[in-house]
C-alpha positions in Angstrom: 0.0 0.0 0.0 1.4 3.4 -1.0 0.4 6.9 0.3 1.6 10.0 -1.5 2.2 13.4 0.1 2.5 16.3 -2.3 3.5 19.8 -1.1 2.9 22.9 -3.3 4.7 26.0 -2.2 3.6 29.5 -3.1 6.9 30.1 -4.9 6.1 27.3 -7.4 8.2 24.6 -5.7 6.7 21.1 -5.5 7.8 18.3 -3.2 6.4 14.8 -3.5 7.0 11.8 -1.3 5.6 8.3 -1.8 5.5 6.2 1.4 5.2 2.4 1.0 3.6 1.3 4.2 4.9 -2.3 3.7 8.5 -1.4 2.9 11.3 -3.4 4.5 14.4 -2.0 6.3 16.7 -0.7 3.7 20.2 -2.2 3.4 22.8 0.5 3.2 25.7 -0.5 0.9 29.1 -0.3 2.6 30.6 3.2 2.1 27.3 4.9 1.6 27.4 8.5 2.6 24.7 9.5 5.1 24.2 12.6 7.3 25.7 12.4 10.8 22.3 12.7 12.4 21.1 9.4 11.0 23.8 7.4 12.9 22.2 5.2 15.5 24.4 6.5 18.2 23.4 10.2 17.6 20.7 11.1 20.1 19.9 7.4 20.4 16.5 6.9 22.0 16.9 5.7 25.6 14.4 2.8 25.0 15.9 1.8 21.6 16.5 -2.0 21.6 18.8 -1.9 18.5 22.5 -2.8 18.9 25.0 -0.3 17.5 27.1 -3.4 16.6 24.4 -4.7 14.3 22.8 -1.5 13.2 25.0 1.5 12.2 21.9 3.8 11.5 18.6 4.6 12.9 16.1 3.1 10.5 13.5 5.9 11.1 16.1 8.6 10.5 17.2 6.9 7.2 13.6 6.9 6.0 13.0 10.6 7.1 16.2 11.9 5.5 14.8 13.2 2.2 11.9 14.9 4.0 14.2 16.6 6.5 16.5 17.8 3.8 13.7 19.1 1.6 12.3 21.3 4.4 15.4 22.1 6.5 15.2 25.8 5.6 11.4 26.3 5.9 9.6 28.2 8.6 6.9 26.3 10.5 4.4 29.1 9.9 4.9 29.1 6.1 1.6 28.3 4.3 1.6 25.3 1.9 -1.0 23.4 0.0 -0.7 19.7 0.8 -2.4 16.8 -1.1 -2.4 13.4 0.5 -3.4 10.5 -1.8 -4.3 7.0 -0.5 -5.6 4.1 -2.5 -9.2 5.0 -1.3 -9.4 8.8 -1.1 -7.5 12.1 -1.5 -7.2 14.8 1.1 -6.3 18.5 0.3 -5.6 21.1 2.9 -4.1 24.6 3.0 -2.2 24.8 6.2 1.1 25.7 7.8 4.1 23.6 7.0 4.5 22.1 10.5 1.0 20.7 10.5 1.5 19.2 7.0 4.9 17.7 8.0 3.6 16.3 11.2 1.4 13.8 9.4 4.2 12.8 6.9 6.8 12.4 9.6 4.3 10.3 11.7 3.4 8.1 8.7 7.1 7.6 7.7 8.3 6.9 11.2 5.4 4.5 12.0 6.2 2.4 8.9 9.9 2.4 9.3 12.1 -0.3 10.7 12.0 1.2 14.2 11.0 -1.7 16.6 9.1 0.7 18.9 7.2 2.8 16.4 6.4 -0.2 14.1 3.6 -1.1 16.6 1.8 1.7 14.8 2.1 0.0 11.4 -1.5 -1.3 11.4 -2.9 2.1 12.1 -0.7 3.6 9.3 -2.7 1.5 6.8 -5.7 3.7 7.6 -3.7 6.8 7.8 -5.6 10.0 8.7 -3.7 13.2 7.7 -4.2 16.3 9.9 -5.7 14.3 12.7 -6.8 16.2 15.8 -6.1 15.1 19.3 -9.6 13.6 19.7 -9.3 11.7 16.4 -5.9 10.4 17.5 -7.2 9.1 20.8 -10.3 7.6 19.2 -8.3 5.7 16.6 -5.6 4.6 19.0 -7.9 3.4 21.7 -10.3 1.8 19.3 -7.6 -0.2 17.6 -6.1 -1.2 21.0 -9.5 -2.4 22.2 -10.1 -4.5 19.1 -6.8 -6.2 19.7 -7.8 -6.9 23.3 -11.1 -8.3 22.1 -9.2 -10.7 19.8 -7.0 -11.7 22.7 -10.1 -12.4 24.8 -11.7 -14.5 22.0 -8.5 -16.5 21.8 -8.5 -17.3 25.5 -6.0 -14.8 26.6 -6.2 -12.1 29.3 -7.3 -8.8 27.7 -6.3 -5.4 29.0 -9.6 -3.6 29.2 -8.1 -0.9 31.4 -5.8 0.2 28.6 -2.8 0.0 30.8 -0.6 -1.3 28.0 -1.8 1.5 25.7 -0.8 4.1 28.2 2.7 2.5 28.6 3.1 2.3 24.9 2.4 6.0 24.4 4.9 6.8 27.0 7.5 4.9 25.0 6.3 6.7 21.8 6.7 10.1 23.6 10.3 9.2 24.6 11.1 8.2 20.9 9.6 11.4 19.5 11.5 13.6 22.0 14.9 11.8 21.2 14.2 11.8 17.4 13.5 15.6 17.6 17.1 16.0 18.7 18.2 14.5 15.4 15.8 16.7 13.4 16.9 19.8 15.2 20.5 19.1 14.3 19.6 18.6 10.7 17.5 21.8 10.2 18.3 25.5 9.8 14.7 26.7 10.4 11.9 25.4 12.5 9.3 23.6 10.3 10.8 20.2 10.8 11.6 20.8 14.4 8.0 22.0 15.2 6.5 19.1 13.3 8.3 16.7 15.6 7.3 18.9 18.5 3.7 18.4 17.5 4.2 14.6 17.5 5.6 14.9 21.0 2.5 16.9 22.1 0.1 14.3 20.6 1.9 11.5 22.4 1.8 13.4 25.6 -1.9 14.1 25.1 -2.6 10.4 24.9 -0.4 9.2 27.6 -1.2 11.9 30.1 -4.5 10.9 32.0 -5.8 8.7 29.2 -9.0 7.8 31.1 -9.9 11.5 31.4 -9.2 12.1 27.7 -11.6 9.2 26.8 -14.2 10.6 29.1 -14.0 13.9 27.2 -14.7 12.3 23.9 -17.5 9.9 25.0 -20.0 11.6 22.7 -17.9 10.6 19.7 -18.1 6.8 20.4 -20.8 4.3 19.7 -23.6 4.5 22.2 -26.2 2.0 21.0 
């Protein structure tokens, strides 16, 4: 499954990125030149399970390299027109660059070879660009509860209290914060930086008092 992000800038520039949600971890040929900030040991996430002896580079950073370089000199407040094409529908929005980039970074990182973020790969197949906090919580909690229902049907012990989801988002928050250090080092202006900052904020919004957040959006759920 492939999802396309196309950015049209007011000066006529056009940037397009095709994200294959089923791609595998790329093998870097020996001697390949890569930016310093993609090295695994640069701002390595404190919860990263990858060994530097076996992995020279951060898989999420390698996948995000082209995006970061394309927008490294852009201000986060600069308006862009972004078109997101999925196999089933197309979204078009006029928005600031950081909002547009947040969705693209989130999609690329979730479908990368990162062993922590790859837990989001299933949700990436139903990618929702420009998602609000409420939509993010609804989608994440709904997907997690479906998984717990299947665990229950198979005779396992389901986590109806969403304890695991809360813990997972704390992990995600840590990854996003550490990854932001890479993007900060690779960028001159703040579009990329603030896009990652927005991802940190979203993860914090889910992990901080999840039960209260769910109560706030109870009118959005099925109540038959």
